[in-house]
Backbone as numpy.savetxt, mean C-alpha at the origin, in Angstrom:
# Nx Ny Nz CAx CAy CAz Cx Cy Cz
-1.90 23.49 -2.40 -2.32 22.24 -3.00 -3.21 21.49 -2.01
-4.33 21.01 -2.51 -5.23 20.22 -1.68 -4.72 18.80 -1.53
-4.95 18.24 -0.38 -4.54 16.86 -0.13 -5.49 15.92 -0.84
-4.92 14.90 -1.48 -5.73 13.85 -2.09 -6.31 13.00 -0.96
-7.58 12.63 -1.05 -8.14 11.75 -0.01 -7.54 10.35 -0.10
-7.53 9.66 1.02 -7.09 8.26 1.06 -8.32 7.40 1.29
-8.51 6.41 0.42 -9.61 5.46 0.55 -9.00 4.09 0.85
-9.44 3.49 1.93 -8.97 2.16 2.31 -10.00 1.14 1.85
-9.55 0.12 1.16 -10.44 -0.90 0.62 -10.34 -2.18 1.45
-11.50 -2.83 1.64 -11.53 -4.06 2.42 -11.02 -3.82 3.83
-10.18 -4.72 4.30 -9.62 -4.60 5.65 -8.23 -3.97 5.67
-7.89 -3.24 4.60 -6.53 -2.69 4.50 -6.18 -1.76 5.65
-7.13 -0.95 6.11 -6.84 -0.05 7.23 -6.57 -0.85 8.50
-7.40 -1.87 8.74 -7.21 -2.71 9.92 -5.86 -3.41 9.89
-5.51 -3.96 8.72 -4.23 -4.66 8.60 -3.05 -3.71 8.79
-3.14 -2.54 8.18 -2.07 -1.55 8.30 -1.92 -1.10 9.76
-3.03 -0.89 10.44 -2.97 -0.40 11.82 -2.41 -1.45 12.79
-2.31 -2.70 12.35 -1.74 -3.74 13.20 -0.22 -3.87 13.05
0.38 -3.08 12.16 1.83 -3.08 12.03 2.44 -2.53 13.32
3.66 -2.93 13.66 4.32 -2.35 14.84 4.41 -0.82 14.70
4.35 -0.14 15.82 4.26 1.32 15.83 5.33 2.01 14.97
6.57 1.61 15.10 7.66 2.25 14.33 7.47 2.04 12.83
7.01 0.85 12.44 6.76 0.57 11.02 5.56 1.38 10.54
4.51 1.39 11.34 3.28 2.11 10.99 3.56 3.60 10.77
4.40 4.18 11.61 4.73 5.61 11.47 5.30 5.91 10.09
6.19 5.06 9.60 6.80 5.29 8.29 5.80 5.12 7.15
4.90 4.14 7.28 3.87 3.96 6.26 2.90 5.14 6.27
2.50 5.58 7.47 1.58 6.72 7.58 2.21 7.99 7.00
3.49 8.21 7.30 4.18 9.38 6.76 4.27 9.30 5.24
4.56 8.14 4.71 4.64 7.97 3.26 3.30 8.25 2.59
2.22 7.74 3.17 0.88 7.99 2.60 0.54 9.48 2.69
0.94 10.12 3.77 0.71 11.56 3.91 1.46 12.34 2.84
2.70 11.98 2.59 3.49 12.63 1.54 2.81 12.45 0.17
2.32 11.25 -0.07 1.64 10.97 -1.33 0.40 11.86 -1.50
-0.29 12.13 -0.41 -1.47 12.98 -0.46 -1.16 14.36 -1.04
0.05 14.83 -0.81 0.45 16.16 -1.27 1.36 16.12 -2.50
1.40 14.98 -3.16 2.15 14.87 -4.41 3.66 14.75 -4.22
4.10 14.42 -3.02 5.53 14.28 -2.75 5.93 12.82 -2.80
7.23 12.59 -2.88 7.76 11.22 -2.87 7.63 10.64 -1.46
7.20 9.39 -1.35 7.11 8.78 -0.02 8.48 8.54 0.59
8.52 8.42 1.90 9.80 8.17 2.58 10.24 6.71 2.41
9.28 5.81 2.21 9.60 4.41 2.00 9.82 4.13 0.52
10.55 3.09 0.24 10.80 2.65 -1.12 9.49 2.16 -1.75
9.32 2.48 -3.04 8.15 1.99 -3.77 8.60 1.08 -4.90
7.70 0.19 -5.27 7.98 -0.76 -6.34 6.68 -1.02 -7.09
6.75 -1.07 -8.42 5.58 -1.38 -9.22 5.19 -2.84 -9.04
3.90 -3.08 -8.95 3.37 -4.44 -8.82 2.84 -4.87 -10.19
3.71 -5.30 -11.03 3.35 -5.65 -12.40 2.35 -6.80 -12.44
1.37 -6.65 -13.31 0.38 -7.69 -13.51 -0.79 -7.65 -12.53
-0.78 -6.69 -11.61 -1.86 -6.63 -10.63 -2.83 -5.48 -10.88
-2.52 -4.65 -11.86 -3.38 -3.52 -12.20 -2.51 -2.34 -12.60
-3.03 -1.52 -13.50 -2.28 -0.37 -14.01 -2.01 0.63 -12.88
-0.74 0.91 -12.64 -0.35 1.90 -11.64 -0.30 1.41 -10.21
-0.47 0.12 -10.00 -0.44 -0.43 -8.63 1.01 -0.44 -8.14
1.22 0.14 -6.96 2.54 0.25 -6.36 2.52 -0.32 -4.95
3.70 -0.70 -4.47 3.79 -1.13 -3.08 4.82 -0.28 -2.35
4.44 0.13 -1.16 5.39 0.73 -0.23 6.03 -0.44 0.50
7.35 -0.43 0.57 8.05 -1.58 1.15 8.93 -1.19 2.32
8.90 -2.05 3.32 9.87 -1.95 4.41 10.37 -3.37 4.64
11.58 -3.61 4.15 12.14 -4.96 4.21 12.69 -5.29 5.59
12.90 -6.54 5.79 13.40 -7.07 7.06 12.79 -8.44 7.26
12.92 -8.97 8.43 12.33 -10.27 8.75 11.42 -10.08 9.95
10.12 -9.95 9.72 9.40 -10.03 8.45 9.43 -8.70 7.69
8.94 -8.74 6.45 8.83 -7.55 5.61 7.39 -7.04 5.64
7.23 -5.74 5.52 5.90 -5.11 5.58 5.60 -4.46 4.24
4.33 -4.59 3.81 3.91 -4.06 2.51 2.58 -3.33 2.62
2.47 -2.23 1.89 1.22 -1.50 1.74 1.04 -1.25 0.25
-0.03 -1.78 -0.31 -0.27 -1.71 -1.75 -1.28 -0.62 -2.02
-0.96 0.26 -2.99 -1.86 1.37 -3.29 -1.81 1.71 -4.77
-2.79 2.50 -5.17 -2.83 3.06 -6.52 -3.40 4.46 -6.41
-2.88 5.38 -7.22 -3.43 6.72 -7.28 -4.36 6.75 -8.49
-5.65 6.97 -8.23 -6.65 6.98 -9.30 -7.77 7.94 -8.91
-8.35 8.57 -9.90 -9.47 9.50 -9.67 -9.11 10.55 -8.63
-7.87 11.05 -8.69 -7.36 12.08 -7.79 -7.49 11.69 -6.31
-7.29 10.39 -6.05 -7.31 9.89 -4.68 -6.28 8.77 -4.56
-5.91 8.48 -3.33 -5.01 7.36 -3.06 -5.87 6.21 -2.55
-5.81 5.09 -3.23 -6.59 3.92 -2.86 -5.64 2.88 -2.27
-5.77 2.64 -0.97 -4.97 1.61 -0.32 -5.72 0.29 -0.50
-5.12 -0.60 -1.28 -5.78 -1.84 -1.65 -5.53 -2.97 -0.65
-4.34 -2.98 -0.05 -4.00 -4.10 0.81 -2.78 -3.74 1.65
-2.67 -4.34 2.80 -1.48 -4.20 3.65 -1.25 -5.57 4.29
0.00 -5.98 4.30 0.29 -7.31 4.83 1.74 -7.45 5.24
2.00 -8.51 5.98 3.34 -8.87 6.42 3.73 -10.11 5.63
4.96 -10.13 5.13 5.40 -11.32 4.41 6.73 -11.82 4.95
6.90 -13.13 4.84 8.10 -13.75 5.39 8.97 -14.41 4.33
8.51 -14.40 3.07 9.31 -14.98 2.00 9.57 -13.91 0.94
10.43 -14.22 -0.02 10.77 -13.25 -1.06 9.60 -12.99 -2.01
8.83 -14.01 -2.30 7.72 -13.88 -3.25 6.46 -13.39 -2.53
5.58 -12.73 -3.30 4.29 -12.33 -2.76 3.32 -13.50 -2.93
2.72 -13.90 -1.84 1.79 -15.03 -1.83 0.63 -14.78 -2.79
0.17 -15.82 -3.46 -0.91 -15.68 -4.44 -2.21 -15.19 -3.81
-2.44 -15.50 -2.54 -3.67 -15.01 -1.91 -3.65 -13.48 -1.78
-2.47 -12.92 -1.55 -2.35 -11.46 -1.49 -2.55 -10.86 -2.89
-1.98 -11.49 -3.89 -2.15 -11.00 -5.26 -3.62 -11.03 -5.66
-4.34 -12.08 -5.30 -5.76 -12.19 -5.63 -6.56 -11.07 -4.95
-6.24 -10.81 -3.68 -6.91 -9.73 -2.94 -6.67 -8.39 -3.62
-5.44 -8.13 -4.01 -5.09 -6.87 -4.66 -5.85 -6.73 -5.98
-5.86 -7.76 -6.80 -6.56 -7.71 -8.09 -8.06 -7.47 -7.91
-8.65 -8.15 -6.94 -10.08 -8.01 -6.69 -10.42 -6.59 -6.26
-9.65 -6.04 -5.34 -9.91 -4.68 -4.85 -9.63 -3.64 -5.92
-8.63 -3.89 -6.76 -8.32 -2.96 -7.85 -9.51 -2.85 -8.81
-10.13 -3.97 -9.10 -11.27 -3.99 -10.03 -12.47 -3.23 -9.47
-12.53 -3.05 -8.16 -13.66 -2.36 -7.53 -13.54 -0.83 -7.55
-12.39 -0.35 -7.97 -12.18 1.12 -8.01 -12.93 1.70 -9.20
């Protein structure tokens, strides 16, 4: 099986690469698994209302880490990565995700 390419949109790669090393390793491994059609090691959750098929890789804690992606056109599109400190997703992050989703 060929690996699906990963496309990073906007500053998502930069944001993801700024996660602490231990957190980054789990996100990188999860994205790698997704490339080969396997289940990621991190928990995933649908991001309803932000675009068809948009999912988030989650690593909870204080703070919590998120990587938002969608599988489309036989590729993995990383739309956004961020750190959050509250239970809700900030509207500025939702706006970024929606905008980048529309560009696919």
